[in-house]
PQR file of N, CA, C, O and H, with PARSE charges and radii, in Angstrom:
ATOM      1  N   MET A   1     150.582 140.915  41.579 -0.4000 1.5000
ATOM      2  CA  MET A   1     151.342 141.373  42.194 -0.0000 2.0000
ATOM      3  C   MET A   1     152.623 140.524  42.442  0.5500 1.7000
ATOM      4  O   MET A   1     152.579 139.439  43.021 -0.5500 1.4000
ATOM      5  N   ALA A   2     153.809 141.110  41.948 -0.4000 1.5000
ATOM      6  CA  ALA A   2     155.471 140.486  41.960 -0.0000 2.0000
ATOM      7  C   ALA A   2     155.695 139.637  43.314  0.5500 1.7000
ATOM      8  O   ALA A   2     155.508 140.061  44.454 -0.5500 1.4000
ATOM      9  H   ALA A   2     153.844 141.992  41.478  0.4000 1.0000
ATOM     10  N   CYS A   3     156.105 138.439  42.973 -0.4000 1.5000
ATOM     11  CA  CYS A   3     156.441 137.303  44.319 -0.0000 2.0000
ATOM     12  C   CYS A   3     157.801 137.027  43.987  0.5500 1.7000
ATOM     13  O   CYS A   3     157.999 136.699  42.817 -0.5500 1.4000
ATOM     14  H   CYS A   3     156.257 138.094  42.047  0.4000 1.0000
ATOM     15  N   SER A   4     158.948 137.096  44.885 -0.4000 1.5000
ATOM     16  CA  SER A   4     160.525 136.588  44.915 -0.0000 2.0000
ATOM     17  C   SER A   4     160.322 135.382  45.762  0.5500 1.7000
ATOM     18  O   SER A   4     160.333 135.460  46.991 -0.5500 1.4000
ATOM     19  H   SER A   4     158.787 137.362  45.836  0.4000 1.0000
ATOM     20  N   GLY A   5     160.152 134.362  45.174 -0.4000 1.5000
ATOM     21  CA  GLY A   5     160.883 132.808  45.383 -0.0000 2.0000
ATOM     22  C   GLY A   5     159.260 132.059  45.549  0.5500 1.7000
ATOM     23  O   GLY A   5     158.249 132.623  45.131 -0.5500 1.4000
ATOM     24  H   GLY A   5     160.143 134.298  44.177  0.4000 1.0000
ATOM     25  N   PRO A   6     159.247 130.999  46.084 -0.5600 1.5000
ATOM     26  CA  PRO A   6     157.983 130.161  46.284  0.2800 2.0000
ATOM     27  C   PRO A   6     157.084 130.891  47.702  0.5500 1.7000
ATOM     28  O   PRO A   6     157.524 131.383  48.741 -0.5500 1.4000
ATOM     29  N   GLN A   7     155.946 130.740  47.308 -0.4000 1.5000
ATOM     30  CA  GLN A   7     154.856 130.667  48.162 -0.0000 2.0000
ATOM     31  C   GLN A   7     153.975 130.023  48.478  0.5500 1.7000
ATOM     32  O   GLN A   7     153.206 129.553  47.640 -0.5500 1.4000
ATOM     33  H   GLN A   7     155.588 130.340  46.464  0.4000 1.0000
ATOM     34  N   LYS A   8     153.809 129.774  50.069 -0.4000 1.5000
ATOM     35  CA  LYS A   8     153.223 128.967  50.365 -0.0000 2.0000
ATOM     36  C   LYS A   8     151.773 129.433  50.760  0.5500 1.7000
ATOM     37  O   LYS A   8     151.665 130.586  51.177 -0.5500 1.4000
ATOM     38  H   LYS A   8     154.435 130.155  50.750  0.4000 1.0000
ATOM     39  N   LYS A   9     150.601 128.616  50.664 -0.4000 1.5000
ATOM     40  CA  LYS A   9     149.190 128.867  51.116 -0.0000 2.0000
ATOM     41  C   LYS A   9     148.600 128.372  51.984  0.5500 1.7000
ATOM     42  O   LYS A   9     148.686 127.144  51.969 -0.5500 1.4000
ATOM     43  H   LYS A   9     150.688 127.679  50.325  0.4000 1.0000
ATOM     44  N   THR A  10     147.920 128.849  52.892 -0.4000 1.5000
ATOM     45  CA  THR A  10     147.124 128.303  53.922 -0.0000 2.0000
ATOM     46  C   THR A  10     145.399 128.939  54.403  0.5500 1.7000
ATOM     47  O   THR A  10     145.000 128.970  53.239 -0.5500 1.4000
ATOM     48  H   THR A  10     147.851 129.846  52.903  0.4000 1.0000
ATOM     49  N   ILE A  11     144.918 129.133  54.721 -0.4000 1.5000
ATOM     50  CA  ILE A  11     143.567 129.765  55.147 -0.0000 2.0000
ATOM     51  C   ILE A  11     143.645 130.718  56.324  0.5500 1.7000
ATOM     52  O   ILE A  11     144.175 130.494  57.412 -0.5500 1.4000
ATOM     53  H   ILE A  11     145.242 129.109  55.667  0.4000 1.0000
ATOM     54  N   ALA A  12     143.048 131.783  55.937 -0.4000 1.5000
ATOM     55  CA  ALA A  12     142.764 133.039  56.441 -0.0000 2.0000
ATOM     56  C   ALA A  12     141.931 133.010  56.581  0.5500 1.7000
ATOM     57  O   ALA A  12     141.275 132.263  55.854 -0.5500 1.4000
ATOM     58  H   ALA A  12     142.618 131.965  55.053  0.4000 1.0000
ATOM     59  N   HIS A  13     141.029 134.031  57.951 -0.4000 1.5000
ATOM     60  CA  HIS A  13     140.306 134.166  58.232 -0.0000 2.0000
ATOM     61  C   HIS A  13     139.790 135.126  58.413  0.5500 1.7000
ATOM     62  O   HIS A  13     140.184 135.581  59.487 -0.5500 1.4000
ATOM     63  H   HIS A  13     141.562 134.638  58.541  0.4000 1.0000
ATOM     64  N   ILE A  14     138.490 136.271  57.570 -0.4000 1.5000
ATOM     65  CA  ILE A  14     138.456 137.122  57.748 -0.0000 2.0000
ATOM     66  C   ILE A  14     137.950 137.830  59.106  0.5500 1.7000
ATOM     67  O   ILE A  14     137.018 137.284  59.696 -0.5500 1.4000
ATOM     68  H   ILE A  14     138.170 135.902  56.698  0.4000 1.0000
ATOM     69  N   THR A  15     138.567 139.147  59.700 -0.4000 1.5000
ATOM     70  CA  THR A  15     138.067 139.351  60.520 -0.0000 2.0000
ATOM     71  C   THR A  15     137.102 140.806  60.592  0.5500 1.7000
ATOM     72  O   THR A  15     136.259 141.277  61.356 -0.5500 1.4000
ATOM     73  H   THR A  15     139.324 139.591  59.221  0.4000 1.0000
ATOM     74  N   GLN A  16     137.693 141.149  59.471 -0.4000 1.5000
ATOM     75  CA  GLN A  16     136.748 142.124  59.099 -0.0000 2.0000
ATOM     76  C   GLN A  16     136.519 142.693  57.718  0.5500 1.7000
ATOM     77  O   GLN A  16     137.325 142.453  56.819 -0.5500 1.4000
ATOM     78  H   GLN A  16     138.378 140.767  58.851  0.4000 1.0000
ATOM     79  N   ARG A  17     135.334 143.518  57.496 -0.4000 1.5000
ATOM     80  CA  ARG A  17     134.970 144.336  56.411 -0.0000 2.0000
ATOM     81  C   ARG A  17     134.728 145.763  56.295  0.5500 1.7000
ATOM     82  O   ARG A  17     134.204 146.159  57.335 -0.5500 1.4000
ATOM     83  H   ARG A  17     134.679 143.713  58.226  0.4000 1.0000
ATOM     84  N   ARG A  18     134.865 146.516  55.613 -0.4000 1.5000
ATOM     85  CA  ARG A  18     134.722 148.150  55.588 -0.0000 2.0000
ATOM     86  C   ARG A  18     135.210 148.078  54.674  0.5500 1.7000
ATOM     87  O   ARG A  18     136.258 147.562  54.287 -0.5500 1.4000
ATOM     88  H   ARG A  18     135.292 146.194  54.767  0.4000 1.0000
ATOM     89  N   LEU A  19     133.672 149.162  53.815 -0.4000 1.5000
ATOM     90  CA  LEU A  19     133.461 149.700  52.742 -0.0000 2.0000
ATOM     91  C   LEU A  19     134.287 151.031  52.638  0.5500 1.7000
ATOM     92  O   LEU A  19     133.952 151.990  53.333 -0.5500 1.4000
ATOM     93  H   LEU A  19     132.820 149.582  54.129  0.4000 1.0000
ATOM     94  N   GLN A  20     135.397 151.113  51.757 -0.4000 1.5000
ATOM     95  CA  GLN A  20     136.096 152.679  51.660 -0.0000 2.0000
ATOM     96  C   GLN A  20     135.325 153.535  50.777  0.5500 1.7000
ATOM     97  O   GLN A  20     134.375 153.176  50.081 -0.5500 1.4000
ATOM     98  H   GLN A  20     135.669 150.334  51.192  0.4000 1.0000
ATOM     99  N   ASN A  21     135.840 154.752  50.872 -0.4000 1.5000
ATOM    100  CA  ASN A  21     135.407 155.381  50.119 -0.0000 2.0000
ATOM    101  C   ASN A  21     135.899 155.208  48.662  0.5500 1.7000
ATOM    102  O   ASN A  21     137.114 155.115  48.487 -0.5500 1.4000
ATOM    103  H   ASN A  21     136.612 155.044  51.438  0.4000 1.0000
ATOM    104  N   GLY A  22     134.973 155.153  47.492 -0.4000 1.5000
ATOM    105  CA  GLY A  22     134.795 155.064  46.266 -0.0000 2.0000
ATOM    106  C   GLY A  22     134.652 153.807  45.713  0.5500 1.7000
ATOM    107  O   GLY A  22     134.844 153.351  44.585 -0.5500 1.4000
ATOM    108  H   GLY A  22     133.986 155.229  47.635  0.4000 1.0000
ATOM    109  N   GLY A  23     134.186 153.252  46.992 -0.4000 1.5000
ATOM    110  CA  GLY A  23     133.033 151.925  46.853 -0.0000 2.0000
ATOM    111  C   GLY A  23     134.364 150.270  46.839  0.5500 1.7000
ATOM    112  O   GLY A  23     134.129 149.167  46.345 -0.5500 1.4000
ATOM    113  H   GLY A  23     134.030 153.623  47.907  0.4000 1.0000
ATOM    114  N   ASN A  24     135.236 150.575  47.324 -0.4000 1.5000
ATOM    115  CA  ASN A  24     136.526 149.189  47.265 -0.0000 2.0000
ATOM    116  C   ASN A  24     136.212 149.065  48.963  0.5500 1.7000
ATOM    117  O   ASN A  24     135.871 149.905  49.796 -0.5500 1.4000
ATOM    118  H   ASN A  24     135.427 151.471  47.725  0.4000 1.0000
ATOM    119  N   LEU A  25     136.515 147.523  49.048 -0.4000 1.5000
ATOM    120  CA  LEU A  25     136.353 147.031  50.187 -0.0000 2.0000
ATOM    121  C   LEU A  25     137.695 147.193  50.804  0.5500 1.7000
ATOM    122  O   LEU A  25     138.692 147.643  50.239 -0.5500 1.4000
ATOM    123  H   LEU A  25     136.792 146.840  48.371  0.4000 1.0000
ATOM    124  N   MET A  26     137.618 146.830  51.867 -0.4000 1.5000
ATOM    125  CA  MET A  26     139.232 146.642  52.845 -0.0000 2.0000
ATOM    126  C   MET A  26     139.119 145.320  53.898  0.5500 1.7000
ATOM    127  O   MET A  26     138.668 145.450  55.036 -0.5500 1.4000
ATOM    128  H   MET A  26     136.808 146.465  52.327  0.4000 1.0000
ATOM    129  N   VAL A  27     139.586 144.051  53.364 -0.4000 1.5000
ATOM    130  CA  VAL A  27     139.325 143.203  54.110 -0.0000 2.0000
ATOM    131  C   VAL A  27     140.524 142.999  55.129  0.5500 1.7000
ATOM    132  O   VAL A  27     141.724 143.175  54.914 -0.5500 1.4000
ATOM    133  H   VAL A  27     139.952 143.945  52.440  0.4000 1.0000
ATOM    134  N   SER A  28     139.963 142.627  56.170 -0.4000 1.5000
ATOM    135  CA  SER A  28     141.252 142.510  57.049 -0.0000 2.0000
ATOM    136  C   SER A  28     141.253 140.956  57.508  0.5500 1.7000
ATOM    137  O   SER A  28     140.128 140.493  57.697 -0.5500 1.4000
ATOM    138  H   SER A  28     138.988 142.485  56.345  0.4000 1.0000
ATOM    139  N   TYR A  29     142.362 140.070  57.718 -0.4000 1.5000
ATOM    140  CA  TYR A  29     142.161 138.677  57.861 -0.0000 2.0000
ATOM    141  C   TYR A  29     143.781 138.204  59.065  0.5500 1.7000
ATOM    142  O   TYR A  29     144.952 138.575  59.148 -0.5500 1.4000
ATOM    143  H   TYR A  29     143.275 140.445  57.564  0.4000 1.0000
ATOM    144  N   GLN A  30     143.153 137.513  59.561 -0.4000 1.5000
ATOM    145  CA  GLN A  30     144.435 136.496  60.153 -0.0000 2.0000
ATOM    146  C   GLN A  30     144.430 135.163  59.637  0.5500 1.7000
ATOM    147  O   GLN A  30     143.409 134.709  59.121 -0.5500 1.4000
ATOM    148  H   GLN A  30     142.202 137.211  59.494  0.4000 1.0000
ATOM    149  N   PHE A  31     145.830 134.280  59.763 -0.4000 1.5000
ATOM    150  CA  PHE A  31     146.579 133.367  59.550 -0.0000 2.0000
ATOM    151  C   PHE A  31     147.389 132.840  60.275  0.5500 1.7000
ATOM    152  O   PHE A  31     148.304 133.461  60.816 -0.5500 1.4000
ATOM    153  H   PHE A  31     146.659 134.649  60.182  0.4000 1.0000
ATOM    154  N   HIS A  32     147.157 131.454  60.417 -0.4000 1.5000
ATOM    155  CA  HIS A  32     148.543 130.997  61.259 -0.0000 2.0000
ATOM    156  C   HIS A  32     149.371 130.313  60.409  0.5500 1.7000
ATOM    157  O   HIS A  32     148.914 129.643  59.483 -0.5500 1.4000
ATOM    158  H   HIS A  32     146.414 130.950  59.977  0.4000 1.0000
ATOM    159  N   ASP A  33     150.856 130.443  60.688 -0.4000 1.5000
ATOM    160  CA  ASP A  33     152.029 129.793  60.540 -0.0000 2.0000
ATOM    161  C   ASP A  33     153.170 129.140  61.309  0.5500 1.7000
ATOM    162  O   ASP A  33     154.190 129.804  61.493 -0.5500 1.4000
ATOM    163  H   ASP A  33     151.227 130.987  61.440  0.4000 1.0000
ATOM    164  N   GLY A  34     153.108 128.227  61.650 -0.4000 1.5000
ATOM    165  CA  GLY A  34     154.272 127.611  62.356 -0.0000 2.0000
ATOM    166  C   GLY A  34     153.783 128.332  63.954  0.5500 1.7000
ATOM    167  O   GLY A  34     154.435 129.012  64.746 -0.5500 1.4000
ATOM    168  H   GLY A  34     152.279 127.687  61.501  0.4000 1.0000
ATOM    169  N   GLY A  35     152.756 127.977  63.983 -0.4000 1.5000
ATOM    170  CA  GLY A  35     152.112 128.532  65.680 -0.0000 2.0000
ATOM    171  C   GLY A  35     152.337 129.864  66.171  0.5500 1.7000
ATOM    172  O   GLY A  35     152.074 130.289  67.296 -0.5500 1.4000
ATOM    173  H   GLY A  35     152.226 127.424  63.340  0.4000 1.0000
ATOM    174  N   GLN A  36     153.027 130.678  64.876 -0.4000 1.5000
ATOM    175  CA  GLN A  36     152.349 132.420  64.789 -0.0000 2.0000
ATOM    176  C   GLN A  36     151.114 132.826  64.005  0.5500 1.7000
ATOM    177  O   GLN A  36     150.620 132.215  63.058 -0.5500 1.4000
ATOM    178  H   GLN A  36     153.241 130.332  63.963  0.4000 1.0000
ATOM    179  N   LEU A  37     150.650 134.090  64.619 -0.4000 1.5000
ATOM    180  CA  LEU A  37     149.312 134.675  64.282 -0.0000 2.0000
ATOM    181  C   LEU A  37     149.724 135.762  63.316  0.5500 1.7000
ATOM    182  O   LEU A  37     150.439 136.689  63.695 -0.5500 1.4000
ATOM    183  H   LEU A  37     151.051 134.587  65.388  0.4000 1.0000
ATOM    184  N   PHE A  38     149.225 135.650  61.906 -0.4000 1.5000
ATOM    185  CA  PHE A  38     150.058 137.280  61.412 -0.0000 2.0000
ATOM    186  C   PHE A  38     148.598 137.760  61.341  0.5500 1.7000
ATOM    187  O   PHE A  38     147.636 137.015  61.524 -0.5500 1.4000
ATOM    188  H   PHE A  38     148.644 134.896  61.598  0.4000 1.0000
ATOM    189  N   LEU A  39     148.526 138.997  61.075 -0.4000 1.5000
ATOM    190  CA  LEU A  39     147.486 139.804  60.537 -0.0000 2.0000
ATOM    191  C   LEU A  39     147.738 140.592  59.370  0.5500 1.7000
ATOM    192  O   LEU A  39     148.850 140.996  59.030 -0.5500 1.4000
ATOM    193  H   LEU A  39     149.308 139.603  60.926  0.4000 1.0000
ATOM    194  N   ASP A  40     146.802 140.766  58.851 -0.4000 1.5000
ATOM    195  CA  ASP A  40     146.842 141.482  57.032 -0.0000 2.0000
ATOM    196  C   ASP A  40     146.223 142.338  57.322  0.5500 1.7000
ATOM    197  O   ASP A  40     145.897 142.589  58.482 -0.5500 1.4000
ATOM    198  H   ASP A  40     145.899 140.437  59.127  0.4000 1.0000
ATOM    199  N   SER A  41     145.790 143.259  55.919 -0.4000 1.5000
ATOM    200  CA  SER A  41     144.405 143.471  55.218 -0.0000 2.0000
ATOM    201  C   SER A  41     144.998 143.836  53.891  0.5500 1.7000
ATOM    202  O   SER A  41     146.170 143.954  53.534 -0.5500 1.4000
ATOM    203  H   SER A  41     146.055 143.055  54.977  0.4000 1.0000
ATOM    204  N   MET A  42     143.870 143.980  53.269 -0.4000 1.5000
ATOM    205  CA  MET A  42     143.832 144.419  51.379 -0.0000 2.0000
ATOM    206  C   MET A  42     142.778 145.078  50.993  0.5500 1.7000
ATOM    207  O   MET A  42     141.783 144.974  51.711 -0.5500 1.4000
ATOM    208  H   MET A  42     142.918 143.885  53.559  0.4000 1.0000
ATOM    209  N   GLU A  43     142.724 145.636  50.192 -0.4000 1.5000
ATOM    210  CA  GLU A  43     141.975 146.636  49.377 -0.0000 2.0000
ATOM    211  C   GLU A  43     141.231 145.530  48.223  0.5500 1.7000
ATOM    212  O   GLU A  43     141.900 144.620  47.733 -0.5500 1.4000
ATOM    213  H   GLU A  43     143.532 145.721  49.609  0.4000 1.0000
ATOM    214  N   VAL A  44     140.177 145.682  47.966 -0.4000 1.5000
ATOM    215  CA  VAL A  44     139.690 144.823  46.690 -0.0000 2.0000
ATOM    216  C   VAL A  44     138.551 145.393  46.376  0.5500 1.7000
ATOM    217  O   VAL A  44     137.917 146.045  47.206 -0.5500 1.4000
ATOM    218  H   VAL A  44     139.634 146.421  48.364  0.4000 1.0000
ATOM    219  N   GLN A  45     138.141 145.214  45.113 -0.4000 1.5000
ATOM    220  CA  GLN A  45     137.216 145.594  44.399 -0.0000 2.0000
ATOM    221  C   GLN A  45     135.675 144.840  45.355  0.5500 1.7000
ATOM    222  O   GLN A  45     135.547 143.682  45.754 -0.5500 1.4000
ATOM    223  H   GLN A  45     138.655 144.684  44.439  0.4000 1.0000
ATOM    224  N   ASN A  46     134.742 145.956  45.475 -0.4000 1.5000
ATOM    225  CA  ASN A  46     133.448 145.578  46.391 -0.0000 2.0000
ATOM    226  C   ASN A  46     132.820 144.376  46.097  0.5500 1.7000
ATOM    227  O   ASN A  46     131.788 144.353  45.426 -0.5500 1.4000
ATOM    228  H   ASN A  46     134.846 146.897  45.151  0.4000 1.0000
ATOM    229  N   LYS A  47     133.431 143.211  46.609 -0.4000 1.5000
ATOM    230  CA  LYS A  47     132.510 142.024  46.279 -0.0000 2.0000
ATOM    231  C   LYS A  47     131.939 140.949  47.189  0.5500 1.7000
ATOM    232  O   LYS A  47     132.531 140.776  48.255 -0.5500 1.4000
ATOM    233  H   LYS A  47     134.269 143.229  47.154  0.4000 1.0000
ATOM    234  N   ILE A  48     131.029 140.313  46.961 -0.4000 1.5000
ATOM    235  CA  ILE A  48     130.395 139.293  48.194 -0.0000 2.0000
ATOM    236  C   ILE A  48     131.560 138.049  48.273  0.5500 1.7000
ATOM    237  O   ILE A  48     132.087 137.435  47.345 -0.5500 1.4000
ATOM    238  H   ILE A  48     130.549 140.454  46.095  0.4000 1.0000
ATOM    239  N   PHE A  49     131.769 137.910  49.855 -0.4000 1.5000
ATOM    240  CA  PHE A  49     132.360 136.780  50.096 -0.0000 2.0000
ATOM    241  C   PHE A  49     131.252 135.764  50.567  0.5500 1.7000
ATOM    242  O   PHE A  49     130.305 136.268  51.172 -0.5500 1.4000
ATOM    243  H   PHE A  49     131.341 138.409  50.609  0.4000 1.0000
ATOM    244  N   PRO A  50     131.244 134.814  50.432 -0.5600 1.5000
ATOM    245  CA  PRO A  50     130.464 133.594  50.973  0.2800 2.0000
ATOM    246  C   PRO A  50     131.015 132.952  52.151  0.5500 1.7000
ATOM    247  O   PRO A  50     130.427 132.169  52.898 -0.5500 1.4000
ATOM    248  N   HIS A  51     132.100 133.331  52.226 -0.4000 1.5000
ATOM    249  CA  HIS A  51     132.320 132.389  53.619 -0.0000 2.0000
ATOM    250  C   HIS A  51     133.190 133.420  54.354  0.5500 1.7000
ATOM    251  O   HIS A  51     133.231 134.531  53.827 -0.5500 1.4000
ATOM    252  H   HIS A  51     132.578 133.967  51.619  0.4000 1.0000
ATOM    253  N   ASP A  52     134.004 133.207  55.664 -0.4000 1.5000
ATOM    254  CA  ASP A  52     135.065 134.073  56.743 -0.0000 2.0000
ATOM    255  C   ASP A  52     135.829 133.318  56.172  0.5500 1.7000
ATOM    256  O   ASP A  52     136.884 133.687  56.686 -0.5500 1.4000
ATOM    257  H   ASP A  52     133.971 132.304  56.092  0.4000 1.0000
ATOM    258  N   SER A  53     136.108 132.502  55.464 -0.4000 1.5000
ATOM    259  CA  SER A  53     137.662 131.933  54.961 -0.0000 2.0000
ATOM    260  C   SER A  53     138.304 131.892  53.866  0.5500 1.7000
ATOM    261  O   SER A  53     137.682 131.414  52.917 -0.5500 1.4000
ATOM    262  H   SER A  53     135.250 132.203  55.046  0.4000 1.0000
ATOM    263  N   VAL A  54     139.333 132.234  53.687 -0.4000 1.5000
ATOM    264  CA  VAL A  54     139.785 132.401  52.157 -0.0000 2.0000
ATOM    265  C   VAL A  54     141.065 132.052  51.868  0.5500 1.7000
ATOM    266  O   VAL A  54     141.804 132.295  52.821 -0.5500 1.4000
ATOM    267  H   VAL A  54     139.838 132.622  54.458  0.4000 1.0000
ATOM    268  N   TRP A  55     141.645 131.558  50.893 -0.4000 1.5000
ATOM    269  CA  TRP A  55     142.837 131.098  50.870 -0.0000 2.0000
ATOM    270  C   TRP A  55     144.133 132.570  50.802  0.5500 1.7000
ATOM    271  O   TRP A  55     143.886 133.740  50.510 -0.5500 1.4000
ATOM    272  H   TRP A  55     141.044 131.360  50.118  0.4000 1.0000
ATOM    273  N   VAL A  56     145.163 132.104  51.092 -0.4000 1.5000
ATOM    274  CA  VAL A  56     146.085 133.141  51.525 -0.0000 2.0000
ATOM    275  C   VAL A  56     147.393 133.126  51.140  0.5500 1.7000
ATOM    276  O   VAL A  56     147.890 132.228  51.819 -0.5500 1.4000
ATOM    277  H   VAL A  56     145.363 131.154  51.329  0.4000 1.0000
ATOM    278  N   ALA A  57     148.660 133.832  50.099 -0.4000 1.5000
ATOM    279  CA  ALA A  57     149.227 133.461  50.286 -0.0000 2.0000
ATOM    280  C   ALA A  57     150.583 134.266  50.560  0.5500 1.7000
ATOM    281  O   ALA A  57     150.591 135.497  50.587 -0.5500 1.4000
ATOM    282  H   ALA A  57     148.256 134.562  49.547  0.4000 1.0000
ATOM    283  N   PHE A  58     151.791 133.449  50.774 -0.4000 1.5000
ATOM    284  CA  PHE A  58     152.533 134.414  51.805 -0.0000 2.0000
ATOM    285  C   PHE A  58     154.184 133.983  51.458  0.5500 1.7000
ATOM    286  O   PHE A  58     154.486 132.897  50.963 -0.5500 1.4000
ATOM    287  H   PHE A  58     151.785 132.449  50.752  0.4000 1.0000
ATOM    288  N   SER A  59     155.127 135.002  51.802 -0.4000 1.5000
ATOM    289  CA  SER A  59     156.344 134.590  51.657 -0.0000 2.0000
ATOM    290  C   SER A  59     156.650 133.906  52.575  0.5500 1.7000
ATOM    291  O   SER A  59     156.501 134.460  53.664 -0.5500 1.4000
ATOM    292  H   SER A  59     154.882 135.884  52.204  0.4000 1.0000
ATOM    293  N   PRO A  60     157.323 132.119  52.616 -0.5600 1.5000
ATOM    294  CA  PRO A  60     158.143 131.608  53.963  0.2800 2.0000
ATOM    295  C   PRO A  60     158.820 132.281  54.631  0.5500 1.7000
ATOM    296  O   PRO A  60     158.710 132.222  55.856 -0.5500 1.4000
ATOM    297  N   GLU A  61     159.649 133.053  54.073 -0.4000 1.5000
ATOM    298  CA  GLU A  61     160.758 133.944  54.983 -0.0000 2.0000
ATOM    299  C   GLU A  61     160.185 135.347  55.425  0.5500 1.7000
ATOM    300  O   GLU A  61     160.859 136.116  56.110 -0.5500 1.4000
ATOM    301  H   GLU A  61     159.738 133.101  53.078  0.4000 1.0000
ATOM    302  N   ASN A  62     159.018 135.615  55.035 -0.4000 1.5000
ATOM    303  CA  ASN A  62     158.466 136.722  55.576 -0.0000 2.0000
ATOM    304  C   ASN A  62     156.954 136.691  55.175  0.5500 1.7000
ATOM    305  O   ASN A  62     156.451 136.998  54.094 -0.5500 1.4000
ATOM    306  H   ASN A  62     158.470 134.991  54.479  0.4000 1.0000
ATOM    307  N   PRO A  63     156.308 136.203  56.416 -0.5600 1.5000
ATOM    308  CA  PRO A  63     155.041 135.626  56.517  0.2800 2.0000
ATOM    309  C   PRO A  63     153.646 137.161  56.398  0.5500 1.7000
ATOM    310  O   PRO A  63     152.448 137.213  56.120 -0.5500 1.4000
ATOM    311  N   GLN A  64     154.698 138.148  56.784 -0.4000 1.5000
ATOM    312  CA  GLN A  64     154.007 139.587  56.762 -0.0000 2.0000
ATOM    313  C   GLN A  64     153.689 140.222  55.230  0.5500 1.7000
ATOM    314  O   GLN A  64     153.205 141.339  55.051 -0.5500 1.4000
ATOM    315  H   GLN A  64     155.672 138.105  57.010  0.4000 1.0000
ATOM    316  N   ASN A  65     153.909 139.669  54.607 -0.4000 1.5000
ATOM    317  CA  ASN A  65     154.037 139.686  52.672 -0.0000 2.0000
ATOM    318  C   ASN A  65     153.011 138.649  52.334  0.5500 1.7000
ATOM    319  O   ASN A  65     153.349 137.554  51.884 -0.5500 1.4000
ATOM    320  H   ASN A  65     154.302 138.761  54.753  0.4000 1.0000
ATOM    321  N   SER A  66     152.141 138.880  52.481 -0.4000 1.5000
ATOM    322  CA  SER A  66     150.448 138.326  52.018 -0.0000 2.0000
ATOM    323  C   SER A  66     149.597 138.882  50.928  0.5500 1.7000
ATOM    324  O   SER A  66     149.476 140.052  50.568 -0.5500 1.4000
ATOM    325  H   SER A  66     151.867 139.769  52.847  0.4000 1.0000
ATOM    326  N   HIS A  67     149.226 138.166  50.632 -0.4000 1.5000
ATOM    327  CA  HIS A  67     147.741 138.449  50.099 -0.0000 2.0000
ATOM    328  C   HIS A  67     147.073 137.543  49.814  0.5500 1.7000
ATOM    329  O   HIS A  67     147.477 136.382  49.759 -0.5500 1.4000
ATOM    330  H   HIS A  67     149.325 137.215  50.925  0.4000 1.0000
ATOM    331  N   LEU A  68     145.683 138.000  49.534 -0.4000 1.5000
ATOM    332  CA  LEU A  68     144.577 137.091  49.246 -0.0000 2.0000
ATOM    333  C   LEU A  68     144.554 135.942  47.864  0.5500 1.7000
ATOM    334  O   LEU A  68     145.148 136.183  46.813 -0.5500 1.4000
ATOM    335  H   LEU A  68     145.355 138.944  49.580  0.4000 1.0000
ATOM    336  N   LEU A  69     143.886 134.891  48.071 -0.4000 1.5000
ATOM    337  CA  LEU A  69     143.603 134.702  46.867 -0.0000 2.0000
ATOM    338  C   LEU A  69     142.432 134.384  46.207  0.5500 1.7000
ATOM    339  O   LEU A  69     141.842 133.321  46.399 -0.5500 1.4000
ATOM    340  H   LEU A  69     143.404 134.695  48.925  0.4000 1.0000
ATOM    341  N   LEU A  70     141.973 135.442  45.261 -0.4000 1.5000
ATOM    342  CA  LEU A  70     140.485 135.587  45.133 -0.0000 2.0000
ATOM    343  C   LEU A  70     140.290 135.104  43.905  0.5500 1.7000
ATOM    344  O   LEU A  70     141.143 135.195  43.023 -0.5500 1.4000
ATOM    345  H   LEU A  70     142.452 136.306  45.105  0.4000 1.0000
ATOM    346  N   PRO A  71     138.849 134.407  43.710 -0.5600 1.5000
ATOM    347  CA  PRO A  71     138.718 134.271  41.998  0.2800 2.0000
ATOM    348  C   PRO A  71     138.154 135.328  41.645  0.5500 1.7000
ATOM    349  O   PRO A  71     137.915 135.533  40.455 -0.5500 1.4000
TER
END
């Protein structure tokens, strides 16, 4: 994913996992920045997430522009 400018990182909490047609997994998550709550989702290959918390990277100017940092 192409990003412009520096990215911030924080912990996001997974709120929902949903299996999509075709076998991919839609992961909904939320995170806080500056006291504000942001909600987003990302479709990934179906995999096991051992925890309900994952790292997320986002643009400080536009926190809605986020993506999960998956191993």
